[in-house]
SEKELO-216803 format. One record per residue (C-alpha): residue in one letter; x, y, z; residue number from 1. Coordinates in steps of 0.001 Angstrom, whole numbers, plus 500000, padded with zeros to 6 digits. Example, Ala and Ser with C-alpha at 12.3 -4.5 7.8 and 13.67 -1.06 7.14 Angstrom:
! residues 2
<pt code="A" X="512300" Y="495500" Z="507800" pos="1"/>
<pt code="S" X="513670" Y="498940" Z="507140" pos="2"/>
This chain:
! residues 101
<pt code="M" X="420717" Y="134949" Z="439034" pos="1"/>
<pt code="K" X="417630" Y="132748" Z="438746" pos="2"/>
<pt code="E" X="419560" Y="130189" Z="436692" pos="3"/>
<pt code="R" X="422278" Y="130031" Z="439386" pos="4"/>
<pt code="L" X="419693" Y="129503" Z="442126" pos="5"/>
<pt code="M" X="418019" Y="126753" Z="440123" pos="6"/>
<pt code="A" X="421394" Y="125044" Z="439585" pos="7"/>
<pt code="I" X="422124" Y="125215" Z="443337" pos="8"/>
<pt code="A" X="418676" Y="123807" Z="444170" pos="9"/>
<pt code="A" X="419204" Y="120960" Z="441682" pos="10"/>
<pt code="A" X="422632" Y="120148" Z="443169" pos="11"/>
<pt code="L" X="421211" Y="120092" Z="446712" pos="12"/>
<pt code="K" X="418364" Y="117824" Z="445621" pos="13"/>
<pt code="Q" X="420883" Y="115504" Z="443964" pos="14"/>
<pt code="L" X="422715" Y="115112" Z="447288" pos="15"/>
<pt code="Q" X="419593" Y="113535" Z="448773" pos="16"/>
<pt code="T" X="418348" Y="111543" Z="445779" pos="17"/>
<pt code="E" X="421407" Y="110084" Z="444026" pos="18"/>
<pt code="G" X="424610" Y="108264" Z="444887" pos="19"/>
<pt code="T" X="425219" Y="106919" Z="448385" pos="20"/>
<pt code="D" X="426218" Y="108272" Z="451802" pos="21"/>
<pt code="G" X="428857" Y="110960" Z="451749" pos="22"/>
<pt code="N" X="427634" Y="113002" Z="448799" pos="23"/>
<pt code="F" X="428823" Y="116593" Z="448912" pos="24"/>
<pt code="A" X="428797" Y="119827" Z="446959" pos="25"/>
<pt code="I" X="431004" Y="122870" Z="447346" pos="26"/>
<pt code="L" X="429432" Y="126196" Z="446430" pos="27"/>
<pt code="A" X="431783" Y="129123" Z="445862" pos="28"/>
<pt code="P" X="431352" Y="132618" Z="444446" pos="29"/>
<pt code="D" X="432536" Y="133040" Z="440888" pos="30"/>
<pt code="D" X="433199" Y="136758" Z="441018" pos="31"/>
<pt code="G" X="436790" Y="136437" Z="442270" pos="32"/>
<pt code="R" X="436245" Y="138810" Z="445203" pos="33"/>
<pt code="R" X="435903" Y="136114" Z="447876" pos="34"/>
<pt code="A" X="438034" Y="133287" Z="446514" pos="35"/>
<pt code="N" X="438500" Y="131722" Z="449948" pos="36"/>
<pt code="H" X="434799" Y="131739" Z="450900" pos="37"/>
<pt code="Y" X="432637" Y="128709" Z="450258" pos="38"/>
<pt code="V" X="429770" Y="126603" Z="451534" pos="39"/>
<pt code="Q" X="430192" Y="122842" Z="451634" pos="40"/>
<pt code="V" X="426987" Y="120808" Z="451837" pos="41"/>
<pt code="A" X="426852" Y="117072" Z="452613" pos="42"/>
<pt code="G" X="424061" Y="114547" Z="452515" pos="43"/>
<pt code="G" X="423231" Y="111089" Z="451342" pos="44"/>
<pt code="N" X="420699" Y="109327" Z="449168" pos="45"/>
<pt code="G" X="417485" Y="109178" Z="451199" pos="46"/>
<pt code="D" X="418702" Y="111521" Z="453948" pos="47"/>
<pt code="S" X="416079" Y="113883" Z="455314" pos="48"/>
<pt code="A" X="418674" Y="116458" Z="456409" pos="49"/>
<pt code="L" X="421630" Y="118267" Z="454912" pos="50"/>
<pt code="Y" X="424729" Y="119358" Z="456829" pos="51"/>
<pt code="A" X="426359" Y="122581" Z="455684" pos="52"/>
<pt code="E" X="429543" Y="124435" Z="456606" pos="53"/>
<pt code="A" X="430247" Y="128019" Z="455616" pos="54"/>
<pt code="S" X="433887" Y="128982" Z="455640" pos="55"/>
<pt code="G" X="435937" Y="132046" Z="454943" pos="56"/>
<pt code="F" X="439373" Y="132736" Z="456312" pos="57"/>
<pt code="D" X="438875" Y="136497" Z="456374" pos="58"/>
<pt code="L" X="435349" Y="136886" Z="457755" pos="59"/>
<pt code="D" X="434929" Y="140167" Z="459593" pos="60"/>
<pt code="E" X="432529" Y="140809" Z="462486" pos="61"/>
<pt code="A" X="429769" Y="142014" Z="460152" pos="62"/>
<pt code="M" X="430013" Y="138795" Z="458116" pos="63"/>
<pt code="H" X="429921" Y="136705" Z="461317" pos="64"/>
<pt code="A" X="426820" Y="138607" Z="462446" pos="65"/>
<pt code="R" X="425143" Y="138115" Z="459070" pos="66"/>
<pt code="L" X="425697" Y="134346" Z="459117" pos="67"/>
<pt code="Q" X="424315" Y="134169" Z="462661" pos="68"/>
<pt code="S" X="421264" Y="136225" Z="461647" pos="69"/>
<pt code="L" X="420600" Y="133656" Z="458913" pos="70"/>
<pt code="G" X="420513" Y="130842" Z="461483" pos="71"/>
<pt code="W" X="424067" Y="129550" Z="461193" pos="72"/>
<pt code="E" X="425662" Y="128457" Z="464466" pos="73"/>
<pt code="E" X="428676" Y="130222" Z="465899" pos="74"/>
<pt code="A" X="432054" Y="128867" Z="464926" pos="75"/>
<pt code="C" X="433898" Y="126334" Z="467045" pos="76"/>
<pt code="P" X="436600" Y="127891" Z="469224" pos="77"/>
<pt code="T" X="439247" Y="125877" Z="467346" pos="78"/>
<pt code="M" X="437910" Y="126940" Z="463928" pos="79"/>
<pt code="P" X="436836" Y="130602" Z="464155" pos="80"/>
<pt code="F" X="436353" Y="130860" Z="460400" pos="81"/>
<pt code="N" X="433744" Y="128066" Z="460170" pos="82"/>
<pt code="F" X="430005" Y="128151" Z="460731" pos="83"/>
<pt code="W" X="427698" Y="125157" Z="460503" pos="84"/>
<pt code="R" X="424062" Y="124315" Z="460075" pos="85"/>
<pt code="R" X="422147" Y="121054" Z="459862" pos="86"/>
<pt code="T" X="418581" Y="121415" Z="458730" pos="87"/>
<pt code="T" X="415605" Y="119312" Z="457805" pos="88"/>
<pt code="P" X="412678" Y="120502" Z="455705" pos="89"/>
<pt code="G" X="410540" Y="122822" Z="457807" pos="90"/>
<pt code="A" X="413111" Y="123097" Z="460617" pos="91"/>
<pt code="S" X="413216" Y="126504" Z="462264" pos="92"/>
<pt code="K" X="416560" Y="126067" Z="464061" pos="93"/>
<pt code="S" X="419886" Y="124476" Z="463282" pos="94"/>
<pt code="Q" X="420465" Y="121032" Z="464717" pos="95"/>
<pt code="G" X="423572" Y="119051" Z="465594" pos="96"/>
<pt code="R" X="426943" Y="120278" Z="466726" pos="97"/>
<pt code="C" X="430143" Y="121588" Z="465280" pos="98"/>
<pt code="S" X="432737" Y="119093" Z="464141" pos="99"/>
<pt code="R" X="436223" Y="119245" Z="465598" pos="100"/>
<pt code="P" X="439456" Y="118754" Z="463644" pos="101"/>
């Protein structure tokens, strides 16, 4: 578990320190139980913030509540399976707004 967390932290750091604008990483569980759940994180070299989307096409009410309790914003009305969060280091609340298709 610790190795996985370290790999995720390294990938997120890479989004902000390498490449150019438009860097992204997609994090998905590898246990096969939630194959259609993932978190996509975007950022750019030198950016002070990361933008993240959590998605799952079969999220139940408990999962929605859990994401909200972790500070993720409610899904857009047109995309009820997506949650979003834009954070900067030390930020206590999500910032930004939900993207529309």
